[in-house]
N, C-alpha and C positions, 0 to 999 in steps of 0.2 A: 576506080571501080572496086579493086581488091580491098581497099580500106573500108568501103561501105559494106561489103560482104562480111568482112571480119567484124565490124561493129555490130552487125545484126546478130551475131552469135552471142553477144553479151546479154541480149534480151531473151535468151532461150528459156524454156520451161526448165526449172531446176528443183531438185529435191536433195538436200544434204541430210544424211543420217547421223545421229548422235547417240552415244551410249548412256548419257545422263538425261535428265528431264528438262534441262534449260538450255540446250544447244551450245554446250561448251566443249565436250569431249567428242571430237569427230571420229566417225568410222568409215562412212562411204559417201560418195557424191555421184548423183546421176544428173546428166544434162543432155538435152536433145533440142534440135532446132524445130521440132514439130511436137504436136500433142503426143504424149506417151504415157505408158503405164510403167511404173517402177516397182520392183519387188523390194520388200522391206526385210532386212536381216533380223533374226530373232533376238539379237542383243540390243536393238535400237529402242530407245525410250522417248526420243523426240526427233522432230524433223524441222529443218529450216526449209520452207517452201517459198520459191519465187515463181508465182503463177504467170508472170509476163502479162498477157492480155486477158487471161481468165480470172474469175473471181471465186471459183469454188473448186474443191477437190473431193474425190470420192474414195472411200476405203473399202477394201474387199478382204474376205477371209482366206482366199487362196492366191497363189502366184499368178502373175499375168492378168490381174483384174478379173480373176475367175472365182469360183466358189460362191459364197453368199455375200451379197451387198450388205455392208455393215452400216455405213452412214455417210452423209455428205456434210461438208462444213464450208463456210465462207472463209476466205483468206485475203489479206491485204494484197493489192496488186504490187505494192512496194516490197513485199516479202515479209514473212514472220515465222517465229518459232512456234511449233505446235507440239504439245505433249500428247503422246498416243497411249492407248489403253493396254496394248500388248497382244491383242488378238488380231491386229491388222497385219496382213502379209503382203499387200500391195496397195498402191495409191495411184490414181489417175486423175488428170485434170478434166473438169466437167465444163 
């Protein structure tokens, strides 16, 4: 039973922040077992997003998925690297 619970964590929603534009120079990692909103550091230029069972993410101008809604984009359920514009301060799974 414990092994099953541990295995479920591997499919968590995940957002890794990178200082470059092609997900090579890591800076931060966010991971949660449930849908979450992650703040994006000002030095981040790309994100590796693993949406688990979701297929879209939303970007916001403020922390905590607050402020102005900027845009929504589809992401591969297998995970993918996403270059960001620089005005995104948080991202949530839609």
